[in-house]
Backbone as a chain_set.jsonl record, in Angstrom:
{"seq": "XXXXXXXXXXXXXXXXXXXXXXXXXXXXXXXXXXXXXXXXXXXXXXXXXXXXXXXXXXXXXXX", "coords": {"N": [[0.844, -1.172, 0.0], [0.935, 2.003, -1.079], [1.978, 4.964, 0.589], [1.792, 8.345, 0.85], [3.208, 11.169, 2.263], [2.653, 14.508, 2.655], [4.046, 17.593, 3.284], [3.054, 20.83, 3.968], [3.14, 24.404, 4.08], [0.778, 25.948, 6.106], [-2.441, 27.199, 4.959], [-3.46, 26.647, 2.478], [-6.301, 26.179, 0.341], [-9.287, 24.147, 0.735], [-9.981, 23.107, -1.737], [-7.509, 23.183, -3.102], [-6.051, 21.351, -1.563], [-7.549, 19.043, -2.016], [-6.971, 18.732, -4.725], [-4.205, 18.19, -4.608], [-4.242, 15.716, -3.257], [-5.651, 14.166, -5.137], [-3.946, 14.301, -7.434], [-1.468, 13.331, -6.504], [-2.22, 10.773, -5.751], [-2.956, 9.724, -8.281], [-0.473, 9.875, -9.555], [1.007, 7.967, -8.105], [-0.435, 5.658, -8.7], [0.067, 5.459, -11.452], [2.906, 5.392, -11.506], [3.797, 3.219, -9.915], [2.011, 1.237, -10.29], [0.054, 0.651, -8.44], [-3.121, -0.308, -7.096], [-5.773, 2.037, -7.137], [-7.361, 2.059, -4.867], [-5.668, 1.307, -2.874], [-3.938, 3.351, -2.315], [-2.746, 5.849, -0.144], [-2.866, 9.167, 1.082], [-1.491, 11.675, 3.004], [-1.83, 14.886, 4.264], [0.108, 17.211, 5.881], [-0.147, 20.092, 7.636], [1.837, 22.842, 8.316], [2.521, 25.468, 10.552], [3.61, 28.676, 9.427], [5.506, 29.813, 11.045], [6.865, 27.679, 11.995], [8.374, 26.643, 9.975], [11.333, 26.546, 8.351], [13.416, 28.385, 6.131], [16.4, 28.651, 4.627], [17.554, 29.396, 7.08], [15.733, 31.17, 8.177], [12.442, 31.824, 9.385], [9.525, 30.846, 7.561], [7.415, 32.592, 7.858], [8.694, 34.986, 8.567], [9.895, 35.426, 6.155], [7.857, 36.247, 4.655], [5.966, 34.422, 3.82]], "CA": [[0.0, 0.0, 0.0], [1.718, 3.242, -1.097], [1.565, 6.017, 1.505], [2.515, 9.595, 0.599], [3.034, 12.197, 3.289], [2.956, 15.806, 2.054], [4.13, 18.688, 4.249], [2.801, 22.128, 3.354], [2.871, 25.542, 4.96], [-0.675, 26.098, 6.182], [-3.033, 28.305, 4.224], [-4.066, 26.207, 1.212], [-7.751, 25.983, 0.402], [-9.719, 22.747, 0.649], [-9.908, 22.717, -3.15], [-6.103, 22.929, -3.419], [-5.658, 20.101, -0.91], [-8.195, 17.97, -2.778], [-6.205, 18.565, -5.962], [-2.959, 17.517, -4.251], [-4.572, 14.317, -2.975], [-6.016, 13.52, -6.402], [-2.81, 14.198, -8.345], [-0.471, 12.445, -5.914], [-2.778, 9.428, -5.89], [-2.835, 9.309, -9.674], [0.947, 9.673, -9.854], [1.423, 6.69, -7.534], [-1.08, 4.605, -9.499], [0.787, 5.358, -12.721], [4.335, 5.125, -11.332], [4.111, 1.919, -9.307], [0.974, 0.273, -10.637], [-0.782, 0.327, -7.282], [-4.543, -0.04, -7.288], [-6.133, 3.33, -6.539], [-7.946, 1.823, -3.538], [-4.598, 1.041, -1.913], [-3.112, 4.552, -2.136], [-3.089, 6.746, 0.957], [-2.159, 10.452, 1.046], [-1.687, 12.467, 4.215], [-1.304, 16.253, 4.19], [0.423, 17.791, 7.182], [-0.004, 21.543, 7.504], [2.771, 23.372, 9.294], [2.47, 26.923, 10.64], [4.762, 29.311, 8.773], [6.525, 30.09, 12.071], [7.566, 26.418, 12.261], [8.977, 26.192, 8.712], [12.516, 27.367, 8.103], [13.996, 28.45, 4.785], [17.697, 29.337, 4.658], [17.819, 29.942, 8.402], [14.716, 32.156, 8.564], [11.112, 31.217, 9.311], [8.736, 31.206, 6.365], [6.616, 33.784, 8.191], [9.575, 36.154, 8.462], [10.204, 35.608, 4.735], [6.644, 36.731, 3.98], [5.18, 33.316, 3.268]], "C": [[0.895, 1.243, 0.0], [1.108, 4.287, -0.157], [2.427, 7.239, 1.231], [2.181, 10.586, 1.701], [3.531, 13.51, 2.705], [2.947, 16.865, 3.156], [3.977, 20.007, 3.502], [2.72, 23.208, 4.426], [1.368, 25.762, 4.934], [-1.156, 27.287, 5.363], [-3.631, 27.901, 2.893], [-5.558, 26.019, 1.404], [-8.065, 24.487, 0.368], [-9.627, 22.251, -0.787], [-8.47, 22.402, -3.552], [-5.635, 21.618, -2.802], [-6.311, 18.903, -1.583], [-7.411, 17.672, -4.056], [-4.88, 17.85, -5.695], [-3.216, 16.032, -4.027], [-4.862, 13.563, -4.266], [-4.788, 13.281, -7.284], [-1.705, 13.285, -7.798], [-0.947, 10.998, -6.015], [-2.592, 8.924, -7.307], [-1.383, 9.049, -10.055], [1.442, 8.338, -9.308], [0.811, 5.514, -8.284], [-0.282, 4.38, -10.776], [2.239, 4.904, -12.533], [4.626, 3.715, -10.825], [3.055, 0.856, -9.573], [0.101, -0.15, -9.481], [-2.248, 0.539, -7.622], [-4.924, 1.24, -6.534], [-6.672, 3.171, -5.12], [-6.885, 1.623, -2.462], [-3.776, 2.275, -1.575], [-3.655, 5.407, -0.994], [-2.245, 8.012, 0.837], [-2.508, 11.208, 2.322], [-1.06, 13.832, 3.992], [-1.1, 16.747, 5.613], [0.658, 19.278, 6.961], [0.825, 22.077, 8.67], [2.618, 24.891, 9.347], [3.742, 27.534, 10.045], [5.863, 29.675, 9.764], [7.355, 28.849, 12.376], [8.269, 25.863, 11.025], [10.144, 27.108, 8.409], [13.004, 27.267, 6.676], [15.276, 29.275, 4.901], [17.934, 30.058, 5.987], [16.814, 30.956, 8.911], [13.348, 31.481, 8.466], [10.387, 31.703, 8.051], [7.908, 32.451, 6.636], [7.458, 35.044, 8.047], [9.987, 36.434, 7.024], [8.98, 36.051, 3.956], [5.793, 35.649, 3.374], [4.078, 32.912, 4.19]], "O": [[1.558, 1.507, 1.003], [-0.109, 4.468, -0.112], [3.65, 7.183, 1.363], [1.014, 10.808, 2.025], [4.691, 13.619, 2.306], [1.958, 17.014, 3.873], [4.682, 20.268, 2.527], [2.282, 22.949, 5.547], [0.753, 25.762, 3.867], [-0.417, 28.237, 5.104], [-4.256, 28.729, 2.23], [-6.02, 25.732, 2.509], [-7.215, 23.669, 0.017], [-9.239, 21.108, -1.029], [-8.24, 21.435, -4.279], [-4.905, 20.857, -3.438], [-5.684, 17.851, -1.707], [-7.214, 16.513, -4.422], [-4.477, 16.992, -6.479], [-2.488, 15.188, -4.549], [-4.375, 12.45, -4.464], [-4.61, 12.186, -7.819], [-1.078, 12.547, -8.559], [-0.162, 10.104, -6.329], [-2.118, 7.806, -7.51], [-1.093, 8.11, -10.796], [2.214, 7.647, -9.973], [1.465, 4.49, -8.479], [0.009, 3.24, -11.138], [2.742, 4.11, -13.328], [5.592, 3.086, -11.257], [3.187, -0.287, -9.135], [-0.531, -1.205, -9.536], [-2.586, 1.466, -8.358], [-4.447, 1.482, -5.426], [-6.468, 4.039, -4.271], [-7.172, 1.754, -1.272], [-2.988, 2.242, -0.63], [-4.857, 5.654, -0.895], [-1.055, 7.945, 0.528], [-3.68, 11.357, 2.669], [0.097, 13.934, 3.583], [-2.012, 16.706, 6.439], [1.541, 19.677, 6.202], [0.549, 21.801, 9.837], [2.587, 25.541, 8.303], [4.824, 26.959, 10.159], [7.021, 29.83, 9.377], [8.436, 28.956, 12.956], [8.715, 24.716, 11.038], [9.965, 28.313, 8.23], [13.003, 26.188, 6.083], [15.231, 30.459, 5.235], [18.445, 31.178, 6.019], [17.018, 31.546, 9.972], [13.118, 30.664, 7.575], [10.614, 32.809, 7.56], [7.719, 33.277, 5.743], [7.009, 36.042, 7.483], [10.386, 37.553, 6.702], [9.043, 36.214, 2.738], [4.973, 35.925, 2.498], [3.319, 31.994, 3.88]]}, "num_chains": 1, "name": "protein.A"}
């Protein structure tokens, strides 16, 4: 059973997260031949204060 864990800075819409789930699922079906029913996708949303980019929080970088 393929399991994809996606980490994103919080703030995406439900529609955007649905699209991520759909496209990642389809990519795994195509890439490894897994049945769609076996694919699992988990989105973890991280506050921008907890996400660092080049030594600075994403929030401080304006994200």
